[in-house]
C-alpha positions in Angstrom: -3.0 -10.3 25.1 -1.0 -9.0 22.2 -2.6 -6.1 20.4 -3.5 -7.3 16.9 -4.2 -5.0 14.0 -6.9 -5.6 11.4 -6.5 -4.2 7.8 -9.4 -4.1 5.9 -9.0 -3.4 1.9 -12.2 -2.4 0.0 -12.6 -2.2 -3.6 -15.7 -0.2 -5.2 -17.3 -0.9 -8.7 -15.0 1.6 -10.5 -12.0 -0.1 -9.2 -11.7 2.7 -6.3 -9.6 1.2 -3.3 -9.6 2.2 0.3 -7.8 0.6 3.1 -9.2 0.9 7.1 -7.7 -0.5 10.0 -8.5 -1.2 13.6 -7.4 -3.0 16.5 -8.4 -6.3 17.4 -9.9 -7.2 21.0 -11.2 -10.7 20.4 -9.7 -12.4 17.2 -12.3 -15.0 17.6 -15.3 -12.8 16.4 -13.4 -11.6 13.1 -15.4 -13.9 10.7 -18.6 -12.3 12.2 -17.4 -8.8 12.0 -16.5 -9.3 8.3 -19.7 -10.7 7.2 -21.6 -8.1 9.3 -19.6 -4.9 7.7 -19.4 -6.3 4.1 -23.5 -6.6 4.5 -23.3 -2.6 5.2 -21.5 -2.0 2.2 -21.9 -1.8 -1.7 -18.0 -2.4 -1.9 -16.4 -5.6 -1.5 -14.0 -6.4 1.3 -11.4 -7.7 -0.8 -8.6 -8.5 1.8 -8.8 -8.8 5.6 -5.4 -9.0 7.4 -4.5 -9.1 10.8 -1.6 -9.5 12.8 1.0 -8.1 15.2 1.9 -4.9 14.0 5.5 -3.2 13.7 5.2 0.3 15.4 7.3 3.0 14.3 8.9 5.4 16.6 9.8 8.0 13.6 7.8 11.2 12.9 6.6 12.7 9.7 9.0 15.0 7.7 8.1 18.3 5.9 9.1 18.4 2.2 7.4 19.0 -1.2 5.4 15.9 -0.9 4.4 16.1 2.7 0.9 14.8 2.6 0.0 11.2 2.6 -2.6 11.9 -0.3 0.4 12.3 -2.4 1.8 9.1 -3.7 4.4 7.2 -5.5 3.2 3.9 -7.0 5.9 1.1 -7.7 4.7 -1.7 -10.1 6.9 -5.1 -9.6 6.3 -8.2 -11.9 6.2 -11.9 -10.9 7.3 -14.9 -13.3 3.7 -15.8 -14.2 3.3 -12.0 -15.3 1.2 -10.8 -12.5 2.0 -7.1 -11.1 2.3 -6.0 -7.5 1.8 -2.7 -6.5 3.8 -0.6 -3.9 2.5 2.3 -2.5 4.7 5.1 -1.0 2.6 7.9 0.8 4.2 11.5 1.1 7.1 10.3 -1.1 10.3 12.3 -1.0 10.8 14.5 -4.1 14.3 13.1 -4.5 13.0 9.9 -5.5 11.7 11.1 -8.9 13.5 12.1 -11.9 14.8 15.7 -12.5 11.3 17.6 -13.6 9.6 14.4 -13.6 6.9 12.5 -11.8 8.5 9.3 -12.9 10.3 7.2 -10.1 13.9 7.0 -10.6 15.0 3.4 -10.1 18.7 4.6 -10.3 18.1 6.6 -7.1 20.0 5.1 -4.2 17.2 5.3 -2.2 14.6 3.8 -4.7 17.4 1.0 -5.5 17.5 0.1 -2.0 13.6 -0.1 -1.7 13.5 -2.4 -5.3 16.1 -4.7 -3.8 14.0 -5.1 -0.6 11.0 -5.7 -2.5 12.4 -8.4 -5.0 11.9 -11.9 -3.3 10.2 -10.3 -0.1 6.9 -9.4 -1.7 4.6 -11.4 -4.0 1.1 -11.7 -5.2 -2.1 -13.3 -3.8 -1.3 -16.7 -5.5 2.2 -16.7 -3.4 4.5 -15.8 -6.5 7.4 -13.8 -5.5 8.0 -10.4 -7.1 11.2 -11.0 -9.5 11.7 -7.4 -11.1 10.7 -3.6 -11.0 8.4 -2.4 -13.8 7.9 1.4 -13.2 6.8 3.9 -10.9 5.1 7.0 -11.0 3.7 9.9 -8.8 0.1 10.2 -8.4 -2.4 12.1 -5.9 -5.5 11.3 -3.9 -6.3 15.0 -3.2 -9.6 16.3 -4.0 -9.7 19.9 -5.3 -11.8 22.0 -3.1 -14.1 24.5 -5.1 
């Protein structure tokens, strides 16, 4: 059997979001699983996606933002006016403008990503991304006291 990866995306009443992943042994049982896990949560299982994953052979790098809790969030637009978010965990510091937390779309690495996203990704209604809007650094780190 081909290994299938299940990605669950959860949303809470405050707009919080978390993604969880599992390997699937028996795809026929996924509908029962989704109903059962939803019954255990106050959040909503907004999306549940499964498929054959692409597995990377790369290793994480050390840098200024080397933790996956540090993120760059890029916003893209579709023709009907919806937006699509692309999240870069542990972003390279070079993708931001000088002394800034704003993503620099003129940076060659970012420009290549923008080109790859436009026409490739889309919203849930099936509308393709047509333009880059903006991007900024954010963090999911919780301060320890």
